[in-house]
N, C-alpha and C positions, 0 to 999 in steps of 0.2 A: 503494498500498499504505500508505503512511503517514498519507495522507487518510483512508482507512477506521478505521486504529487511532486517530487523532485524534477521528474522529465517536462512537465507540465509547465512547473516555474521557468525552467530554463528555456523552452520554444514559447513561452509567452515573452520572454528577456530579449529573443533575438529578432530584431527587425530584419526587414528586406535588406537595408543597406548598414550593415554592421557599423560602418566608420562615417554616418552620414554628417554633413555638416551642420554646425550650430555655432551659436555664438558662445563664447568663453565664459560658461557658466560657474566656473570654480573660483576663479578670481576675476575682480573687477578689471578688465583689460585699459581702463583709462587711468586706475592708479596704480597701476603695476607694468613694469616693462617686461616681464617673462612669466611664465607660466610654471606654476608649482605643482609637480607631480606628486609630492607627499603630503601627506595630512596627517596628524597625530592627534589624538584626543581622548580627554579623561571624560568618562560616561559617570552620571550620579543620577540615581533613578528607583525605581523599586518594580519588584516581582510579585505577580499576583498568580498564585497556583488555583486554577478554576476548580480542581477537584475537592480543596479543602477550603475554597473561598477565605483565602489566607493571604495576605501581603507582607513581603520582607523588604528590607533595605537591599538595593544592590549598587556595588562599585565596579567600574571596568575601565578598561582601555581599549582603544583599537588604533589600528594603521590601516591607510587608504593610500593606493599607489593609482594614479590615473593611467590609461593607455597613452591617450595624446590630446592636445589641446581641441582638438576637432571632433574628440569620441565622447560619446554620451555615456560610456561605460568606465568603471574603476573596479579594482578588486581589492579585497580587504580581508583583515584577520582581526579578531578579536578574543579578548578573554575579559569574564566577569566573575564575580563572587557575591554570590545570594546569601547572607547573613540570617541566620534564623536559629532555632535551637541547636542546628548543626549548619555546618557552611557547605553550601555547594559551590563548585567550580564548574565554570563554562569555558569552553574554548573552540573557537570555530572558523570558519572561512567565508566570506560571502561576496557575490557578485552584485554591484550597484549599476543602476542605470536611472540616468537623469531624465525624468518626463518633462521639464520646464526649467527654467535657470535656477529655481530654488527647489524643486519638489524631487526627491528620489525615492526609488523603490530597492530593496534589496533580498537576497536570498541566498542560502548555502547551508551545508552541513554542518554539523559539529558534535562535540561529545560534553556530557554533564558527568562529572565525577561527586560523586556523594560519599562523603567520610560521616560515619555516625558511631557513637560510642556503643557497645555492646551491652544489654540490660544486666549481664552477668557480670560486668566490672572486669572484665577479661581482654580488654584491648578495644580496637575499632574494626569496624567491618566497613570496606570501601567496595561501592557498585558503581560502574560505569554504562553509560547508556548513549547511545546514538540519538541525535536530535536533528529537525529540519528548521531553520530559522527564516521567516517570511517578515518583511517590515517595511515601514516607511518612515519618511521625516523630513523636514524642511532646512533647509541650510541659510544661515545669517549670516553675511561676511562683514568683518571691519577690519579690512586691510588684509594683513595676514591671516588674522584670528577670525574664528566663527564660533557660531552657538548652533547647534543642531538639536532641536525637539525631536525626538523618535519615538515609536512604537513597533513592537516586535510580537509576533506569535511564535513561540516555541513548541513544536510537536514533537513529544516523547513517545516511547512505546506505553508509559505508564501513566503519563499525566500531558497535560496541556498548560504552559504558561505565558502570562501576559507581561511582556517587559516593557517599561515606559519610564520617559527620563528626558534629560539633556544632555549632550555631549559638549565640551567645551576643550576648544582645540585652536593649532596653528598649523599653517602650510609652510612648507619649505622646499 
């Protein structure tokens, strides 16, 4: 099922003209002399687990690499920590597509690593689970700095999580 959803998302994101000409939506060309291919950001937000109707504080970081100034595509990696009565770690890779100058969507695979204390007091138990992330955001630039409010849905085998918050970052 997850493979089918992933294939549909990838096909949805691939337009007929992969490197279509568009305005430089990553950096305002009037204020910058060159294109910045790299973006790095700190994520501050929350994760809501639908099955338990519970929300937890989430911190993360991500890195995005743009393919070219003319392309609407970029690739990125992310890591997040969800703080609850135990800590969940997420790691993944995503493909971005800019729908407009500021509005983007993304999708990609990842893993969730959950470490819980055993009830018997005999150590920790580690579980790893595959996830599929689908999300959207809005990029607001201030020179080389940006703020990106975003919302993502993580589909795991055992649960579905809504991740929402804001990325604060810089382009270089």
